[in-house]
PAMI-113394 format. One record per residue: residue number from 0; residue in three letters; z, y, x of N, C-alpha, C, O in turn. Coordinates in nm, 2 decimals. Atoms other than C-alpha are relative to their C-alpha. Layout:
// PAMI-113394
     n   res      nc3      nc2      nc1     cac3     cac2     cac1      cc3      cc2      cc1      oc3      oc2      oc1
   NUM   ALA        Z        Y        X        Z        Y        X        Z        Y        X        Z        Y        X
...
***
This chain:
// PAMI-113394
     n   res      nc3      nc2      nc1     cac3     cac2     cac1      cc3      cc2      cc1      oc3      oc2      oc1
     0   MET     0.00    -0.17     0.06     2.57     4.15    -0.63     0.07     0.03    -0.13     0.17     0.09    -0.14
     1   LYS    -0.08    -0.09     0.09     2.64     4.20    -0.93     0.15    -0.08    -0.08     0.21    -0.05    -0.18
     2   HIS    -0.15     0.10     0.01     2.95     3.97    -0.97     0.07     0.11     0.10     0.17     0.16     0.05
     3   LEU    -0.12    -0.09    -0.07     3.10     4.19    -0.71     0.03     0.11    -0.07     0.15     0.15    -0.10
     4   ILE    -0.02    -0.11     0.07     3.02     4.49    -0.88     0.06    -0.02    -0.14     0.11     0.08    -0.18
     5   THR    -0.05     0.03     0.13     3.15     4.34    -1.24     0.15    -0.02     0.03     0.23     0.02    -0.05
     6   LEU    -0.09     0.01    -0.01     3.45     4.22    -1.07     0.09     0.11     0.06     0.22     0.10     0.05
     7   ALA    -0.06    -0.12    -0.08     3.54     4.57    -0.87     0.05     0.10    -0.19     0.15     0.17    -0.20
     8   LEU     0.05    -0.05     0.20     3.48     4.71    -1.33     0.09    -0.02    -0.03     0.11     0.05    -0.13
     9   LEU    -0.01     0.08     0.16     3.74     4.49    -1.47     0.09    -0.01     0.16     0.20    -0.01     0.11
    10   PHE    -0.13    -0.07    -0.05     3.99     4.55    -1.16     0.03     0.14    -0.01     0.13     0.17    -0.06
    11   PHE    -0.06    -0.14     0.11     4.00     4.92    -1.23    -0.03     0.01    -0.08    -0.07     0.12    -0.07
    12   SER    -0.04    -0.02     0.22     3.99     4.92    -1.62     0.12    -0.07     0.03     0.22    -0.03    -0.04
    13   LEU    -0.12     0.07     0.07     4.28     4.67    -1.56     0.10     0.12     0.01     0.18     0.17    -0.07
    14   ASN    -0.10    -0.16    -0.05     4.47     4.97    -1.34     0.02     0.07    -0.09     0.12     0.08    -0.16
    15   ILE    -0.02    -0.06     0.10     4.35     5.19    -1.56     0.12     0.01    -0.16     0.20     0.07    -0.23
    16   PHE    -0.15     0.04     0.17     4.55     5.06    -1.87     0.08    -0.06    -0.05     0.12    -0.10    -0.16
    17   ALA    -0.16     0.03    -0.02     4.82     4.94    -1.71     0.15     0.05    -0.10     0.15     0.12    -0.20
    18   GLN    -0.06    -0.06     0.12     5.11     5.00    -1.88     0.14     0.02     0.07     0.15    -0.04     0.18
    19   ILE    -0.04    -0.09    -0.13     5.37     5.17    -1.71     0.18    -0.07    -0.05     0.23    -0.08    -0.16
    20   PRO    -0.09     0.10     0.02     5.70     4.97    -1.68     0.05     0.04    -0.01     0.05     0.16     0.02
    21   CYS    -0.15    -0.07     0.04     6.04     4.98    -1.84     0.10    -0.03     0.14     0.12    -0.12     0.23
    22   GLU    -0.13     0.01    -0.11     6.33     5.10    -1.63     0.11     0.04    -0.10     0.10     0.11    -0.20
    23   TYR    -0.13     0.04     0.08     6.72     5.01    -1.75     0.07     0.09     0.07     0.07     0.11     0.19
    24   ASN    -0.14    -0.03    -0.06     6.99     5.19    -1.70     0.12    -0.09     0.04     0.18    -0.09     0.15
    25   ALA    -0.05     0.17     0.03     7.18     4.85    -1.85    -0.10    -0.06    -0.12    -0.18    -0.02    -0.21
    26   ASN     0.08     0.08     0.08     7.05     4.58    -1.98     0.12    -0.10     0.01     0.12    -0.15     0.12
    27   VAL    -0.14     0.11     0.03     7.38     4.35    -2.07    -0.02    -0.08    -0.16    -0.06    -0.05    -0.28
    28   THR     0.02     0.07     0.09     7.39     4.06    -2.26     0.20    -0.06    -0.02     0.21    -0.15     0.07
    29   ASP    -0.09     0.05    -0.04     7.80     3.95    -2.29     0.06    -0.07    -0.17    -0.02    -0.12    -0.25
    30   SER    -0.07     0.08     0.10     8.05     3.80    -2.58     0.04     0.13    -0.14     0.13     0.14    -0.23
    31   LEU    -0.04    -0.11     0.11     8.05     4.12    -2.80    -0.18     0.03    -0.07    -0.21     0.09    -0.17
    32   GLY     0.13    -0.02     0.01     7.67     4.12    -2.81    -0.11     0.07     0.11    -0.07     0.06     0.23
    33   THR     0.09    -0.06    -0.06     7.34     4.31    -2.65     0.05     0.13     0.01     0.14     0.19    -0.05
    34   TYR     0.03    -0.20    -0.01     7.28     4.66    -2.52    -0.10     0.02     0.14    -0.07     0.01     0.26
    35   LYS     0.04    -0.02    -0.11     7.02     4.74    -2.34    -0.04     0.16     0.01    -0.11     0.18    -0.09
    36   SER     0.04    -0.15    -0.02     6.94     5.14    -2.25    -0.11     0.05     0.08    -0.07     0.02     0.20
    37   THR     0.07    -0.08    -0.04     6.62     5.33    -2.10     0.10     0.10     0.11     0.21     0.15     0.08
    38   LYS    -0.01    -0.14    -0.06     6.66     5.57    -1.82    -0.05     0.11    -0.08    -0.13     0.12    -0.17
    39   GLU    -0.02    -0.16     0.12     6.72     5.94    -1.94    -0.14     0.07     0.06    -0.15     0.08     0.18
    40   TYR     0.11    -0.07    -0.04     6.38     6.11    -1.91    -0.02     0.17    -0.06    -0.04     0.19    -0.18
    41   MET    -0.01    -0.14     0.01     6.38     6.51    -1.90    -0.11     0.01    -0.11    -0.17    -0.09    -0.11
    42   ILE     0.05    -0.03     0.14     6.19     6.61    -2.21    -0.03     0.14    -0.06    -0.10     0.17    -0.15
    43   SER    -0.03    -0.17     0.02     6.28     7.00    -2.21     0.02     0.04     0.14     0.11    -0.02     0.19
    44   GLU    -0.13    -0.11    -0.10     6.37     7.24    -1.90    -0.07     0.13    -0.05    -0.19     0.14    -0.05
    45   LYS     0.01    -0.15     0.00     6.38     7.60    -1.98     0.09     0.10     0.06     0.18     0.14     0.00
    46   ILE    -0.07    -0.09    -0.15     6.51     7.84    -1.63    -0.08     0.10    -0.03    -0.20     0.09    -0.06
    47   PHE     0.05    -0.13     0.11     6.50     8.22    -1.78     0.15     0.05     0.05     0.26     0.02     0.02
    48   ALA    -0.15    -0.13     0.00     6.74     8.52    -1.61     0.12    -0.08     0.04     0.24    -0.07    -0.01
    49   GLY    -0.17     0.08     0.02     6.99     8.28    -1.51     0.04    -0.07    -0.03     0.15    -0.12    -0.01
    50   ASN    -0.11     0.09     0.07     7.04     8.06    -1.72    -0.10    -0.14    -0.04    -0.22    -0.11    -0.07
    51   SER     0.08     0.08    -0.01     6.89     7.72    -1.75     0.04    -0.09    -0.13     0.16    -0.09    -0.17
    52   SER    -0.09     0.18     0.10     6.91     7.38    -2.04    -0.13    -0.05     0.04    -0.24     0.00     0.06
    53   TYR     0.07     0.16     0.02     6.78     7.02    -2.00     0.01    -0.10    -0.14     0.11    -0.15    -0.19
    54   ILE    -0.06     0.10     0.07     6.73     6.80    -2.25    -0.06    -0.09     0.03    -0.18    -0.07     0.05
    55   PHE     0.05     0.10    -0.04     6.67     6.46    -2.16     0.03    -0.11    -0.14     0.13    -0.10    -0.21
    56   TYR     0.03     0.17     0.07     6.57     6.06    -2.40     0.07    -0.08     0.11     0.09    -0.08     0.23
    57   SER    -0.02     0.18    -0.02     6.67     5.75    -2.36     0.03    -0.09    -0.14     0.09    -0.07    -0.25
    58   LEU     0.03     0.09     0.15     6.60     5.46    -2.60     0.14    -0.11     0.02     0.17    -0.14     0.14
    59   ALA    -0.10     0.07     0.02     6.89     5.24    -2.67    -0.06    -0.13    -0.08    -0.17    -0.13    -0.15
    60   LEU    -0.01     0.03     0.14     6.95     4.91    -2.85     0.09    -0.11     0.03     0.10    -0.19     0.13
    61   THR    -0.14     0.02     0.05     7.24     4.80    -2.97     0.02    -0.14    -0.10     0.01    -0.11    -0.21
    62   ASP     0.03     0.14     0.06     7.24     4.41    -3.11    -0.11     0.03    -0.11    -0.09     0.02    -0.24
    63   GLY     0.11    -0.04     0.11     6.89     4.51    -3.24    -0.03     0.10    -0.06    -0.14     0.11    -0.12
    64   LEU     0.04    -0.14     0.09     6.96     4.86    -3.40     0.00     0.06     0.12     0.08     0.05     0.22
    65   PRO     0.04    -0.07    -0.13     6.73     5.09    -3.18     0.03     0.16     0.02    -0.08     0.19    -0.04
    66   THR     0.00    -0.10     0.01     6.82     5.46    -3.13    -0.02     0.12     0.12    -0.04     0.10     0.24
    67   LEU     0.00    -0.11    -0.15     6.80     5.75    -2.90     0.13     0.07    -0.03     0.21     0.11    -0.12
    68   ASN    -0.11    -0.10    -0.10     7.01     5.90    -2.66    -0.09     0.11    -0.02    -0.21     0.10    -0.05
    69   LEU     0.07    -0.16     0.00     6.94     6.32    -2.68     0.16     0.04     0.07     0.27     0.00     0.03
    70   GLN    -0.08    -0.03    -0.07     7.16     6.47    -2.41    -0.04     0.17     0.03    -0.16     0.17     0.05
    71   ILE    -0.02    -0.12     0.00     7.17     6.81    -2.38     0.07     0.12     0.10     0.16     0.19     0.06
    72   ILE    -0.06    -0.03    -0.10     7.26     6.99    -2.05    -0.07     0.22     0.00    -0.18     0.28     0.01
    73   GLN     0.04    -0.16    -0.03     7.30     7.40    -2.05     0.12     0.06     0.10     0.24     0.05     0.09
    74   LYS    -0.03    -0.06    -0.06     7.37     7.60    -1.81     0.03     0.14     0.08    -0.07     0.15     0.15
    75   SER     0.01    -0.11     0.05     7.49     7.99    -1.76     0.14     0.14     0.04     0.26     0.14     0.00
    76   LYS    -0.16    -0.05    -0.07     7.72     8.28    -1.58     0.06     0.10    -0.16     0.14     0.19    -0.16
    77   GLU     0.02    -0.11     0.11     7.71     8.45    -1.97     0.05    -0.15    -0.12     0.00    -0.26    -0.09
    78   PHE    -0.09     0.03     0.08     7.91     8.28    -2.25    -0.16    -0.10    -0.09    -0.27    -0.05    -0.12
    79   LEU     0.07     0.13     0.04     7.74     7.88    -2.39     0.06     0.01    -0.15     0.18    -0.02    -0.18
    80   LYS    -0.05     0.07     0.15     7.76     7.87    -2.80    -0.04    -0.18    -0.01    -0.14    -0.23     0.04
    81   ALA    -0.01     0.05    -0.01     7.86     7.57    -2.88    -0.08    -0.07    -0.15    -0.04    -0.06    -0.26
    82   ASN     0.04     0.08     0.19     7.61     7.34    -3.15     0.07    -0.15     0.01     0.06    -0.22     0.11
    83   CYS    -0.06     0.13     0.07     7.77     7.03    -3.27    -0.09    -0.13    -0.04    -0.20    -0.12    -0.09
    84   PHE     0.09     0.10     0.11     7.65     6.70    -3.40     0.10    -0.04    -0.13     0.22    -0.06    -0.10
    85   ASP    -0.09     0.10     0.10     7.80     6.54    -3.72    -0.08    -0.02    -0.04    -0.19     0.02     0.00
    86   LYS     0.13     0.09     0.07     7.64     6.30    -3.97    -0.08     0.11    -0.05    -0.20     0.07    -0.04
    87   ASN     0.07    -0.07     0.15     7.50     6.55    -4.20    -0.20     0.03     0.17    -0.32     0.04     0.14
    88   SER     0.13    -0.07    -0.12     7.25     6.65    -3.79    -0.09    -0.15    -0.04    -0.07    -0.27    -0.07
    89   LYS     0.15     0.15    -0.03     6.89     6.49    -3.78    -0.04     0.09     0.15     0.01     0.18     0.22
    90   LEU     0.12     0.02    -0.10     6.62     6.48    -3.54    -0.14    -0.01    -0.04    -0.20    -0.11    -0.08
    91   PHE     0.18    -0.02     0.05     6.27     6.61    -3.62    -0.15    -0.01     0.06    -0.20     0.10     0.09
    92   LEU     0.11     0.00    -0.07     5.94     6.49    -3.45    -0.10     0.08    -0.09    -0.09     0.10    -0.21
    93   GLN     0.12    -0.05     0.07     5.65     6.65    -3.57    -0.13    -0.05     0.07    -0.16     0.00     0.18
    94   LEU     0.08     0.06    -0.13     5.34     6.43    -3.44    -0.10     0.09     0.00    -0.11     0.19    -0.08
    95   ASN     0.10    -0.10     0.01     4.99     6.55    -3.33    -0.08    -0.01    -0.17    -0.15     0.07    -0.24
    96   ASN     0.10     0.04     0.12     4.86     6.36    -3.65     0.04     0.04    -0.12    -0.01    -0.03    -0.22
    97   GLY    -0.05    -0.07     0.08     5.08     6.62    -3.87     0.11    -0.09    -0.08     0.17    -0.03    -0.17
    98   LYS    -0.10     0.03     0.09     5.32     6.37    -4.01     0.15     0.03     0.04     0.16     0.12     0.13
    99   ILE    -0.17    -0.06    -0.06     5.73     6.41    -3.94     0.06    -0.14    -0.01     0.01    -0.24    -0.08
   100   ILE    -0.06     0.12    -0.04     5.96     6.16    -3.82     0.14     0.04     0.01     0.18     0.10     0.11
   101   THR    -0.16    -0.06    -0.03     6.35     6.21    -3.91     0.09    -0.06     0.06     0.15    -0.14    -0.01
   102   LEU    -0.17     0.10    -0.02     6.65     6.05    -3.72     0.04     0.10    -0.03     0.01     0.22    -0.02
   103   ILE    -0.10    -0.05     0.01     6.94     6.07    -3.85     0.13    -0.04     0.12     0.11    -0.14     0.19
   104   HIS    -0.12    -0.03    -0.09     7.31     6.14    -3.63     0.06    -0.11    -0.05     0.05    -0.14    -0.16
   105   ILE    -0.10     0.06     0.05     7.55     5.90    -3.63     0.06     0.08     0.00     0.05     0.18     0.05
   106   ASP    -0.05     0.02     0.03     7.84     5.90    -3.80     0.12     0.07     0.07     0.23     0.05     0.02
   107   GLN    -0.09    -0.05    -0.13     8.03     6.10    -3.48     0.01     0.15     0.00    -0.09     0.22    -0.02
   108   GLU     0.02    -0.14    -0.01     8.13     6.44    -3.45     0.04     0.10     0.12     0.16     0.13     0.13
   109   ASN    -0.02     0.03    -0.12     8.06     6.57    -3.07    -0.04     0.20     0.04    -0.16     0.23     0.06
   110   CYS     0.02    -0.15    -0.05     8.07     6.98    -2.98    -0.06    -0.03     0.20    -0.10     0.07     0.26
   111   GLY     0.01     0.05    -0.13     8.00     6.84    -2.61     0.13     0.08     0.08     0.22     0.16     0.04
   112   SER    -0.12    -0.09    -0.11     8.23     6.95    -2.31    -0.09     0.13     0.07    -0.21     0.17     0.07
   113   LEU     0.02    -0.20    -0.07     8.21     7.29    -2.13     0.10     0.00     0.16     0.22     0.00     0.19
   114   LEU    -0.03     0.03    -0.19     8.22     7.25    -1.71     0.04     0.14     0.05     0.07     0.23    -0.03
   115   ARG    -0.02    -0.15    -0.02     8.29     7.55    -1.53    -0.03    -0.08     0.22     0.03    -0.17     0.27
   116   ASP     0.05     0.03    -0.10     8.11     7.51    -1.17     0.08     0.07     0.14     0.18     0.15     0.13
   117   GLU    -0.09    -0.15    -0.12     8.25     7.69    -0.78    -0.05     0.09     0.01     0.00     0.18     0.06
   118   LYS     0.09    -0.12     0.01     7.95     7.90    -0.84     0.04     0.09    -0.13    -0.01     0.20    -0.16
   119   GLY     0.02    -0.09     0.13     8.08     8.02    -1.19    -0.04    -0.03    -0.06    -0.01     0.01    -0.17
   120   PHE     0.08     0.01     0.20     7.83     7.88    -1.44     0.08    -0.08    -0.06     0.15    -0.16    -0.01
   121   ASP    -0.06     0.11     0.08     7.95     7.72    -1.72    -0.12    -0.07    -0.05    -0.23    -0.04    -0.06
   122   ASN     0.13     0.16    -0.02     7.75     7.39    -1.76     0.05    -0.05    -0.18     0.17    -0.08    -0.19
   123   ARG    -0.09     0.09     0.11     7.83     7.25    -2.14    -0.14    -0.07     0.03    -0.24    -0.03     0.09
   124   VAL     0.08     0.13    -0.05     7.66     6.89    -2.15     0.06    -0.04    -0.15     0.18    -0.03    -0.17
   125   ASN     0.04     0.11     0.13     7.60     6.70    -2.54    -0.09    -0.05    -0.03    -0.21    -0.02    -0.02
   126   SER     0.12     0.14     0.01     7.48     6.41    -2.65     0.05     0.02    -0.13     0.16     0.05    -0.18
   127   GLY    -0.07     0.15     0.14     7.42     6.23    -2.95    -0.11    -0.13    -0.03    -0.19    -0.17     0.06
   128   ILE     0.08     0.16     0.00     7.24     5.90    -3.09    -0.05     0.02    -0.12     0.04     0.03    -0.21
   129   PHE     0.15     0.00     0.11     6.97     5.92    -3.34    -0.02    -0.14    -0.03    -0.01    -0.22     0.06
   130   MET     0.03     0.14     0.01     6.88     5.61    -3.52    -0.12     0.05    -0.07    -0.15     0.16    -0.13
   131   PHE     0.17     0.00     0.11     6.52     5.54    -3.68     0.00    -0.03    -0.07     0.07    -0.12    -0.10
   132   MET     0.09     0.03     0.16     6.35     5.55    -4.02    -0.03    -0.13     0.03    -0.09    -0.17     0.13
   133   LYS     0.12     0.17     0.07     6.25     5.19    -4.14    -0.18     0.10     0.10    -0.22     0.21     0.13
   134   ASP     0.13    -0.09     0.02     5.88     5.23    -4.04    -0.03     0.16     0.05    -0.14     0.21     0.04
   135   SER     0.09    -0.08    -0.10     5.87     5.52    -3.83    -0.05    -0.10     0.15    -0.11    -0.01     0.21
   136   PHE     0.00     0.08    -0.10     5.82     5.27    -3.53    -0.16     0.02     0.05    -0.20     0.05     0.16
   137   GLU     0.14     0.03     0.01     5.45     5.25    -3.59    -0.14     0.17     0.07    -0.25     0.19     0.13
   138   ASP     0.06    -0.19    -0.02     5.38     5.67    -3.60    -0.01     0.03     0.12    -0.10     0.07     0.20
   139   LEU    -0.04    -0.08    -0.17     5.56     5.73    -3.30    -0.07    -0.06     0.15    -0.07    -0.01     0.26
   140   LYS     0.05     0.09    -0.10     5.39     5.42    -3.13    -0.16     0.07     0.03    -0.24     0.04     0.12
   141   ASN     0.19     0.01     0.05     5.02     5.55    -3.22    -0.07     0.17     0.05    -0.18     0.19     0.10
   142   SER     0.02    -0.13     0.04     5.07     5.96    -3.26     0.09     0.12     0.17     0.21     0.11     0.15
   143   PRO    -0.12    -0.01    -0.06     5.25     6.16    -2.93     0.08     0.13    -0.11     0.05     0.16    -0.23
   144   VAL    -0.08    -0.11     0.05     5.48     6.44    -3.04    -0.02     0.15     0.05    -0.03     0.18     0.17
   145   SER     0.05    -0.14    -0.01     5.42     6.81    -3.06     0.12     0.08    -0.01     0.12     0.20     0.03
   146   LEU    -0.14    -0.13     0.06     5.78     6.97    -3.19     0.09    -0.09    -0.02     0.07    -0.20    -0.07
   147   MET    -0.13     0.07     0.04     6.10     6.86    -3.21     0.09     0.11    -0.07     0.07     0.23    -0.06
   148   ARG    -0.09    -0.12     0.11     6.37     7.05    -3.46     0.12    -0.12     0.03     0.13    -0.24     0.00
   149   ILE    -0.13     0.04     0.03     6.72     7.01    -3.39     0.11     0.02    -0.11     0.16     0.13    -0.10
   150   LYS    -0.08    -0.10     0.08     6.97     7.05    -3.72     0.14    -0.05     0.08     0.19    -0.17     0.08
   151   TYR    -0.15     0.00    -0.03     7.30     7.11    -3.54     0.08    -0.02    -0.15     0.03    -0.02    -0.27
   152   PHE    -0.14    -0.09     0.13     7.66     7.19    -3.76    -0.05     0.08    -0.08    -0.07     0.07    -0.20
   153   THR     0.00    -0.10     0.04     7.59     7.47    -3.80    -0.18     0.11     0.04    -0.23     0.21    -0.02
   154   ASP     0.14    -0.04    -0.07     7.23     7.57    -3.60    -0.12    -0.07    -0.02    -0.10    -0.18    -0.07
   155   THR     0.17     0.08    -0.02     6.85     7.45    -3.57    -0.07     0.10     0.07    -0.08     0.23     0.05
   156   GLU     0.06    -0.02    -0.13     6.67     7.49    -3.28    -0.16    -0.07    -0.04    -0.18    -0.17    -0.11
   157   ASP     0.11     0.08    -0.06     6.32     7.40    -3.20    -0.11    -0.01     0.13    -0.18     0.08     0.15
   158   TYR     0.08     0.05    -0.08     6.13     7.26    -2.94    -0.18    -0.01     0.06    -0.21    -0.13     0.05
   159   ILE     0.14     0.05    -0.02     5.75     7.25    -2.83     0.02    -0.11     0.10     0.12    -0.11     0.18
   160   LEU     0.02     0.13    -0.10     5.68     6.94    -2.63    -0.08     0.02     0.08    -0.16    -0.07     0.06
   161   LYS     0.07     0.02    -0.11     5.46     7.02    -2.32    -0.08    -0.13    -0.01    -0.03    -0.24    -0.04
   162   LYS     0.13     0.16    -0.06     5.16     6.75    -2.24     0.08    -0.03     0.07     0.16    -0.12     0.05
   163   GLU    -0.05     0.07    -0.13     5.28     6.76    -1.92     0.10     0.13     0.07     0.03     0.23     0.07
   164   PHE    -0.03    -0.09    -0.11     5.56     6.99    -1.67     0.02    -0.05     0.15     0.05    -0.17     0.15
   165   LYS    -0.12     0.04    -0.12     5.71     6.94    -1.33     0.06     0.09     0.03     0.04     0.20     0.08
   166   SER    -0.10    -0.06    -0.05     6.01     6.99    -1.30     0.05     0.12     0.15     0.03     0.12     0.27
   167   GLU    -0.07    -0.05    -0.11     6.20     7.23    -1.13     0.10    -0.03     0.10     0.12     0.00     0.21
   168   LEU    -0.16     0.05    -0.08     6.52     7.05    -1.09    -0.03    -0.12     0.09     0.00    -0.14     0.21
   169   THR     0.02     0.14    -0.11     6.38     6.72    -1.00    -0.11    -0.02     0.07    -0.12    -0.10     0.17
   170   ASN     0.12     0.00    -0.08     6.05     6.82    -0.90    -0.11    -0.17     0.03    -0.17    -0.23     0.11
   171   GLU     0.11     0.11     0.07     5.88     6.53    -1.11    -0.06     0.02    -0.12     0.00     0.06    -0.22
   172   THR     0.11    -0.01     0.08     5.60     6.52    -1.32     0.01    -0.05    -0.13    -0.07    -0.15    -0.15
   173   TYR     0.01     0.05     0.09     5.70     6.45    -1.69    -0.06    -0.03    -0.09    -0.14    -0.09    -0.03
   174   LYS     0.13     0.02     0.14     5.47     6.39    -2.04     0.11    -0.03    -0.12     0.12    -0.14    -0.18
   175   PRO    -0.03    -0.01     0.16     5.70     6.47    -2.33    -0.07    -0.07    -0.06    -0.08    -0.20    -0.07
   176   GLU     0.10     0.00     0.11     5.44     6.50    -2.56    -0.01    -0.21    -0.03     0.00    -0.26    -0.14
   177   THR     0.01     0.10     0.08     5.40     6.12    -2.55     0.10    -0.15     0.08     0.07    -0.26     0.15
   178   TYR    -0.11     0.10    -0.10     5.74     5.97    -2.43     0.01    -0.11    -0.13     0.00    -0.22    -0.07
   179   PHE     0.02     0.11     0.10     5.73     5.74    -2.73    -0.12    -0.09    -0.01    -0.11    -0.21    -0.03
   180   MET     0.13     0.09     0.00     5.38     5.62    -2.73     0.05    -0.07     0.17    -0.01    -0.17     0.22
   181   ASP    -0.01     0.06    -0.20     5.51     5.53    -2.32     0.13    -0.13    -0.03     0.11    -0.25     0.00
   182   ASN    -0.14     0.07    -0.05     5.88     5.38    -2.37     0.03    -0.10    -0.16     0.13    -0.17    -0.15
   183   LEU    -0.01     0.03     0.18     5.88     5.24    -2.81     0.01    -0.14     0.07     0.11    -0.21     0.04
   184   LYS     0.06     0.10    -0.01     5.75     4.94    -2.64     0.20    -0.10     0.09     0.26    -0.20     0.07
   185   CYS    -0.13     0.06    -0.08     6.10     4.86    -2.40     0.14    -0.01    -0.08     0.24    -0.06    -0.03
   186   ILE    -0.14     0.02     0.07     6.36     4.88    -2.69    -0.05    -0.09    -0.15     0.01    -0.11    -0.26
   187   GLU     0.06     0.12     0.09     6.14     4.63    -2.89     0.04    -0.16     0.00    -0.01    -0.24    -0.07
***
């Protein structure tokens, strides 16, 4: 009977500490090199007074260089301001342990695309690719992120990352605070 209880406890503890499996959008190796990219993951969702905004992360590894792909989607019937990424853009992540991690935007200007849908909404889609600084992985793997600051060409925006939220768009539950803790292993 003792062995049965011990075995049951071992089984349950393995399930509790099991890691989340990596899900990839792309995992390619060819004559040009290697490219691996995780699926997009919602980090922020704001819906208020007919306006909505969504932020997605995905991690990529291109020939050994790890990057964070950031995608911002905005939807409104009102004017949507264009926030542009340029070579001086940065992404700051404040960790719960007090440290601030800085990611640098690649040298590519991007102001996104504006599309009008059949219901009269303007939709702006903007993407940026950010490079990790040396030695930032360990801190990101060991501490949740509480705040994200995006420095655009002409503006700066702050986002408080929630521990967990259920998306109105996808009806799925997301855990933005621990995104890096759960997913950096996918591109190492």
